[in-house]
N, C-alpha and C positions, 0 to 999 in steps of 0.2 A: 918732446923726441923722444925713439925712441931708438935706440944703438942698432946698425943694420945683424948686427951682432945677435941682436935676440931680435931682432926682424926673421930672419932666416932662421934661429933656431924653435919661434913659434909654428914654422912653417914646413919646420920637417916633423915635429910634434904630431902636426894636425894630418899631414901626408901620411906619420905609421900609425894615428887613430884611424885613420882611415881607410891604408891598411889593413891591421886586424881588426875589423868591422868585414871586411870582405870576403879574410879567408872562418872570419866565425860559420863554425854549420847552421843553417837555417832548418826551420819543418814551420810548410804552409799549414794551416790550420784550416780543411773546411766550411761551408758557414753552410749550416744547414736550414733550407727557408718551410716555416712552416706555416700549411695552409691556415685558417683565418678560424678557418672554420675549428680544427685543433686548437687554436689559440681561445678559443672563447670554452669550448668543454672546458677547458681550464683552469678559466678562470669562475665558471662559472661549479669546480667541482672544491676551491679556493672557498667559492662566500659559501657554500655548504655548513662549510666546516661551526661549526658552535662554537662561539667566546674563542677561548684562552684553547686548545692541545695538549690534553702532555699521552705522552708516550711513557711508558714505567718500561725499564727492563729488572728484571729479576734476575741478579747472575745466581 
């Protein structure tokens, strides 16, 4: 059985953690809904790439 001091300390730490998380800035990222046709077009484009595609960049 835990000592009451330990229980109180755990509760205090949990409250502090929750408070820090509420104060933390957040950003909601909008979800873009794609059309099924557009997704199918993208799939067909990927399927048209033959074998292993290599991109060579000369500097």
